[in-house]
C-alpha positions in Angstrom: 5.2 41.7 71.2 5.8 40.1 67.9 5.8 36.4 67.2 7.5 34.9 64.3 5.6 32.1 62.6 7.4 29.6 60.4 5.5 27.9 57.6 6.0 24.2 57.5 6.8 23.1 54.1 7.1 19.5 53.1 8.9 18.1 50.1 10.1 14.7 48.9 13.6 14.0 48.2 14.7 11.4 45.8 15.8 8.2 47.4 19.5 8.0 48.1 21.6 5.2 49.5 20.9 6.5 53.0 18.4 4.7 55.1 16.4 7.8 56.0 12.6 7.7 56.5 10.4 9.7 54.1 7.3 11.5 55.1 3.9 9.7 54.4 3.0 12.3 51.7 6.0 11.3 49.6 4.8 7.7 49.3 1.4 8.9 48.3 2.7 11.2 45.6 4.9 8.4 44.2 1.9 6.1 44.1 -0.1 8.6 42.1 2.8 9.2 39.6 3.2 5.4 39.2 -0.5 5.1 38.4 -0.5 7.9 35.8 2.6 6.4 34.1 0.9 3.0 34.0 -2.2 4.4 32.5 -0.2 6.3 29.9 1.6 3.1 28.9 -1.7 1.3 28.7 -3.1 3.9 26.4 0.0 3.9 24.2 -0.1 0.1 24.0 -3.8 0.2 22.9 -3.1 2.8 20.2 -0.2 0.6 19.0 -2.3 -2.5 18.7 -5.1 -0.6 17.0 -2.7 0.9 14.4 -1.1 -2.5 13.8 -4.5 -4.2 13.2 -5.5 -1.4 10.9 -2.3 -1.7 8.9 -2.7 -5.5 8.5 -6.4 -5.1 7.5 -5.4 -2.6 4.8 -2.7 -4.9 3.6 -5.2 -7.8 3.2 -7.7 -5.6 1.4 -5.1 -4.3 -1.0 -3.8 -7.9 -1.7 -7.4 -9.2 -2.2 -8.2 -6.3 -4.6 -5.0 -6.9 -6.6 -5.8 -10.7 -6.8 -9.4 -9.9 -8.0 -8.0 -7.6 -10.7 -5.7 -10.4 -11.8 -8.5 -12.9 -12.0 -10.7 -10.4 -13.9 -7.9 -9.9 -16.5 -7.7 -13.7 -17.0 -11.5 -13.9 -17.3 -11.5 -11.2 -20.0 -8.8 -13.0 -21.9 -10.8 -16.3 -21.6 -14.0 -14.5 -22.8 -12.2 -13.2 -25.8 -11.0 -16.7 -26.6 -14.6 -17.9 -26.3 -15.9 -15.3 -28.7 -13.2 -16.2 -31.2 -14.1 -19.9 -30.9 -17.8 -19.2 -31.3 -17.0 -17.5 -34.6 -15.6 -20.8 -35.9 -18.8 -22.7 -35.2 -20.7 -21.3 -38.2 -21.5 -24.1 -40.7 -20.4 -26.8 -38.3 -22.4 -29.4 -36.5 -23.0 -28.0 -33.0 -24.5 -30.0 -30.1 -25.4 -28.2 -26.9 -26.1 -30.3 -23.9 -27.3 -29.7 -20.4 -23.9 -30.9 -18.9 -21.9 -28.6 -21.3 -19.9 -31.3 -23.0 -17.0 -29.7 -25.0 -18.0 -26.4 -23.4 -21.3 -26.2 -25.4 -24.3 -25.8 -23.1 -28.0 -25.8 -23.7 -29.8 -22.8 -22.1 -32.9 -22.8 -20.1 -36.1 -23.1 -22.3 -34.1 -23.6 -25.5 -34.8 -26.3 -28.0 -33.2 -27.4 -31.3 -34.1 -24.8 -34.0 -36.1 -26.6 -36.8 -34.8 -24.2 -39.4 -31.1 -24.5 -38.5 -30.0 -28.2 -38.7 -26.4 -27.5 -37.7 -27.5 -26.9 -34.2 -29.0 -29.6 -31.9 -30.0 -29.1 -28.2 -30.5 -31.8 -25.6 -31.6 -31.8 -22.0 -34.1 -29.6 -20.2 -32.0 -27.6 -17.7 -33.7 -25.5 -15.1 -30.6 -23.5 -14.0 -28.4 -21.1 -16.0 -25.4 -22.9 -17.4 -22.8 -21.1 -15.2 -24.7 -22.2 -12.0 -25.4 -25.8 -13.1 -23.8 -28.5 -11.1 -22.2 -31.4 -13.0 -21.1 -33.2 -9.8 -21.2 -32.6 -6.1 -18.1 -30.4 -6.1 -17.9 -28.6 -9.5 -20.2 -26.6 -11.7 -20.5 -27.6 -15.4 -18.4 -24.6 -16.2 -15.6 -25.7 -13.9 -15.7 -29.4 -15.0 -16.6 -29.3 -18.8 -15.8 -25.7 -19.8 -13.2 -25.2 -22.5 -9.8 -24.4 -21.1 -8.0 -21.1 -21.8 -4.4 -21.9 -21.5 -2.4 -19.4 -19.4 1.0 -20.6 -18.1 0.9 -18.8 -14.8 -2.7 -19.6 -13.7 -3.9 -22.5 -11.6 -6.6 -23.6 -12.1 -6.9 -22.7 -15.7 -9.5 -20.2 -16.8 -12.5 -21.7 -18.6 -15.4 -20.6 -20.7 -18.7 -22.1 -21.9 -20.9 -21.2 -24.9 -24.7 -21.4 -24.7 -27.0 -21.4 -27.7 -29.7 -18.8 -27.1 -31.8 -18.5 -30.3 -31.7 -17.9 -34.0 -31.7 -14.2 -34.9 -34.8 -13.8 -37.1 -33.3 -10.8 -38.9 -30.3 -12.5 -40.4 -31.0 -16.2 -39.5 -27.8 -16.6 -37.6 -27.2 -18.1 -34.1 -27.0 -15.9 -31.0 -24.7 -17.2 -28.3 -24.0 -16.4 -24.7 -20.4 -16.8 -23.5 -19.5 -17.1 -19.9 -15.9 -17.1 -18.7 -14.5 -17.7 -15.3 -11.0 -17.4 -13.9 -9.3 -17.7 -10.5 -6.7 -15.6 -8.8 -3.5 -16.7 -7.1 -5.7 -17.3 -4.0 -8.0 -20.2 -4.8 -11.0 -18.4 -3.1 -10.7 -15.4 -5.5 -12.6 -15.7 -8.8 -14.1 -13.5 -11.5 -16.9 -14.3 -14.0 -18.0 -12.3 -17.0 -20.4 -12.8 -19.9 -21.1 -11.5 -23.4 -23.8 -12.1 -26.0 -22.7 -12.4 -29.6 -24.2 -13.1 -33.0 -22.5 -13.3 -36.3 -23.6 -12.2 -39.8 
């Protein structure tokens, strides 16, 4: 005698407008699918936030780099102006002070040369001129440095000239020139220096 066995299969039908009950397994499967979808959406959202933050960070870095290059180009132009101005000092009375009046600064451990009367040095500074404070808010370079006029820059680039020594080989002064400029962002600045001596 043969018996026929029917395999019971269960499947979930999509909800229709009919008010028909669904097996318990269908609700469980739908809950798992909903959980997976929510997790995938969360992962996608996290990736989107991370990508957005990375993009904005790169934009800020790029903008800061461009602003620093702009400030550096202004500082180089100011330094060149300072070198040209130093070339005009030969044969003129030059007074270098600790507070950098007229952009002329006395250097640390420098005194008036006894064999070069055109140059006089006053003050006994203990800090390099570009670090020296002339008031509570500004360095001597920022306050008393000579201005390099550039129509598009605020604040204007400045430079100072320090007397370093008399060159014993040709008996001419040696100067150190420091120039500082600022970018379009007030917190961006560039400072460069050069040593020069003229025959």
